[in-house]
N, C-alpha and C positions, 0 to 999 in steps of 0.2 A: 525683687531682689526674690528671687525663686531658692526651694531650700535642696540643696546639692550633698549634704552630708546624711548620711543614712543613718540605723538605730547601732549598729556595732562600733564605728568609724563615730560618732557621737557620745557612746562610752568610753573606748578607750581616748578622745582629745578631752574630754571631760578625767580622769583619774590621769593621766599626764601631767594636765595643767596643773592641778590641786598640787599633785605630789612636786613640782618644779616653783608651783606659788610656795610653795612649803618654805622649800631648800634654799628658793634665793630669797627670802625673807627672813630668816630664821633661821637658819644652818650657816649656809656660805657667805650670805649679806652680798650676793651679786647681784645688779638691775641688770644684768643680762639675761639670766635665770628666770627674774621676775618676771620681763617683757614679756617670753615666751611663752611663758604659765599662761598670763594673762591672753594671750591672743589665742592661745588653745583652751579657756575655757569661753571665751566671747564666741570663738567661732562654734563650741558647742554647743550652748545656750542661742545663738540664731539660727543652728542648723545652714550655715552658711559657710564656703572656704572660697575665697577671691580669686585664690591658687588653683583651686578646682576647677573655676570658673575659666581662668585664664588656658587649659590644658583640656578644658570638656569633659573632666572627670564627673563620675554622678554619681555617689554607692547612694542614693536615699530611692528606695522601691518605691 
């Protein structure tokens, strides 16, 4: 699994994922926001995005 998520992209994913996870679990109790938050956090931690792989995008320098 090659890394295709760069530094700035990773930071944005981690921040947005954390916010969506908190909103989904505590504020709105929305399972959809929670799932999206978990996916963003996972792709940030792994530095790999399957959607980027499909379209041939790479933000990792």
